[in-house]
PyMOL CGO cylinders between C-alpha atoms (Angstrom):
from pymol import cmd
from pymol.cgo import CYLINDER

trace = [
    CYLINDER, -56.23, 68.01, -200.41, -52.92, 66.33, -199.51, 0.3, 1, 1, 1, 1, 1, 1,
    CYLINDER, -52.92, 66.33, -199.51, -52.93, 64.58, -202.90, 0.3, 1, 1, 1, 1, 1, 1,
    CYLINDER, -52.93, 64.58, -202.90, -53.39, 67.93, -204.69, 0.3, 1, 1, 1, 1, 1, 1,
    CYLINDER, -53.39, 67.93, -204.69, -50.45, 69.42, -202.77, 0.3, 1, 1, 1, 1, 1, 1,
    CYLINDER, -50.45, 69.42, -202.77, -48.29, 66.42, -203.73, 0.3, 1, 1, 1, 1, 1, 1,
    CYLINDER, -48.29, 66.42, -203.73, -49.25, 66.71, -207.40, 0.3, 1, 1, 1, 1, 1, 1,
    CYLINDER, -49.25, 66.71, -207.40, -48.45, 70.45, -207.40, 0.3, 1, 1, 1, 1, 1, 1,
    CYLINDER, -48.45, 70.45, -207.40, -45.05, 69.68, -205.81, 0.3, 1, 1, 1, 1, 1, 1,
    CYLINDER, -45.05, 69.68, -205.81, -44.40, 66.98, -208.44, 0.3, 1, 1, 1, 1, 1, 1,
    CYLINDER, -44.40, 66.98, -208.44, -45.26, 69.41, -211.26, 0.3, 1, 1, 1, 1, 1, 1,
    CYLINDER, -45.26, 69.41, -211.26, -42.91, 72.00, -209.75, 0.3, 1, 1, 1, 1, 1, 1,
    CYLINDER, -42.91, 72.00, -209.75, -40.14, 69.40, -209.37, 0.3, 1, 1, 1, 1, 1, 1,
    CYLINDER, -40.14, 69.40, -209.37, -40.53, 68.22, -212.98, 0.3, 1, 1, 1, 1, 1, 1,
    CYLINDER, -40.53, 68.22, -212.98, -42.89, 65.34, -212.14, 0.3, 1, 1, 1, 1, 1, 1,
    CYLINDER, -42.89, 65.34, -212.14, -40.77, 62.46, -210.78, 0.3, 1, 1, 1, 1, 1, 1,
    CYLINDER, -40.77, 62.46, -210.78, -42.77, 59.88, -212.77, 0.3, 1, 1, 1, 1, 1, 1,
    CYLINDER, -42.77, 59.88, -212.77, -41.73, 61.52, -216.07, 0.3, 1, 1, 1, 1, 1, 1,
    CYLINDER, -41.73, 61.52, -216.07, -38.01, 61.88, -215.21, 0.3, 1, 1, 1, 1, 1, 1,
    CYLINDER, -38.01, 61.88, -215.21, -37.15, 58.54, -216.87, 0.3, 1, 1, 1, 1, 1, 1,
    CYLINDER, -37.15, 58.54, -216.87, -39.02, 59.59, -220.04, 0.3, 1, 1, 1, 1, 1, 1,
    CYLINDER, -39.02, 59.59, -220.04, -37.24, 62.95, -219.93, 0.3, 1, 1, 1, 1, 1, 1,
    CYLINDER, -37.24, 62.95, -219.93, -33.84, 61.22, -219.60, 0.3, 1, 1, 1, 1, 1, 1,
    CYLINDER, -33.84, 61.22, -219.60, -34.65, 58.98, -222.59, 0.3, 1, 1, 1, 1, 1, 1,
    CYLINDER, -34.65, 58.98, -222.59, -35.74, 62.01, -224.63, 0.3, 1, 1, 1, 1, 1, 1,
    CYLINDER, -35.74, 62.01, -224.63, -32.57, 63.87, -223.63, 0.3, 1, 1, 1, 1, 1, 1,
    CYLINDER, -32.57, 63.87, -223.63, -30.33, 60.98, -224.71, 0.3, 1, 1, 1, 1, 1, 1,
    CYLINDER, -30.33, 60.98, -224.71, -32.20, 60.55, -228.00, 0.3, 1, 1, 1, 1, 1, 1,
    CYLINDER, -32.20, 60.55, -228.00, -31.86, 64.28, -228.73, 0.3, 1, 1, 1, 1, 1, 1,
    CYLINDER, -31.86, 64.28, -228.73, -28.11, 63.99, -228.03, 0.3, 1, 1, 1, 1, 1, 1,
    CYLINDER, -28.11, 63.99, -228.03, -27.93, 61.04, -230.46, 0.3, 1, 1, 1, 1, 1, 1,
    CYLINDER, -27.93, 61.04, -230.46, -29.73, 63.10, -233.12, 0.3, 1, 1, 1, 1, 1, 1,
    CYLINDER, -29.73, 63.10, -233.12, -27.26, 65.97, -232.55, 0.3, 1, 1, 1, 1, 1, 1,
    CYLINDER, -27.26, 65.97, -232.55, -24.32, 63.57, -232.98, 0.3, 1, 1, 1, 1, 1, 1,
    CYLINDER, -24.32, 63.57, -232.98, -25.84, 62.11, -236.18, 0.3, 1, 1, 1, 1, 1, 1,
    CYLINDER, -25.84, 62.11, -236.18, -26.43, 65.59, -237.63, 0.3, 1, 1, 1, 1, 1, 1,
    CYLINDER, -26.43, 65.59, -237.63, -22.90, 66.63, -236.67, 0.3, 1, 1, 1, 1, 1, 1,
    CYLINDER, -22.90, 66.63, -236.67, -21.41, 63.53, -238.32, 0.3, 1, 1, 1, 1, 1, 1,
    CYLINDER, -21.41, 63.53, -238.32, -23.46, 64.10, -241.49, 0.3, 1, 1, 1, 1, 1, 1,
    CYLINDER, -23.46, 64.10, -241.49, -22.40, 67.75, -241.72, 0.3, 1, 1, 1, 1, 1, 1,
    CYLINDER, -22.40, 67.75, -241.72, -18.78, 66.78, -241.03, 0.3, 1, 1, 1, 1, 1, 1,
    CYLINDER, -18.78, 66.78, -241.03, -18.83, 64.09, -243.75, 0.3, 1, 1, 1, 1, 1, 1,
    CYLINDER, -18.83, 64.09, -243.75, -20.33, 66.58, -246.26, 0.3, 1, 1, 1, 1, 1, 1,
    CYLINDER, -20.33, 66.58, -246.26, -17.62, 69.10, -245.32, 0.3, 1, 1, 1, 1, 1, 1,
    CYLINDER, -17.62, 69.10, -245.32, -14.88, 66.48, -245.83, 0.3, 1, 1, 1, 1, 1, 1,
    CYLINDER, -14.88, 66.48, -245.83, -16.41, 65.40, -249.17, 0.3, 1, 1, 1, 1, 1, 1,
    CYLINDER, -16.41, 65.40, -249.17, -16.31, 69.01, -250.40, 0.3, 1, 1, 1, 1, 1, 1,
    CYLINDER, -16.31, 69.01, -250.40, -12.82, 69.70, -249.03, 0.3, 1, 1, 1, 1, 1, 1,
]
cmd.load_cgo(trace, "trace")
């Protein structure tokens, strides 16, 4: 019963075990955004 309560709390808090994975995913998504931005910017400069 105590274990179930802890797991429910972890799910509500974003599951502490998956926070590192989430941080990695967040940084990778930021890297993808930067790459897309740079590509769009280079295309814009090439046209201009």
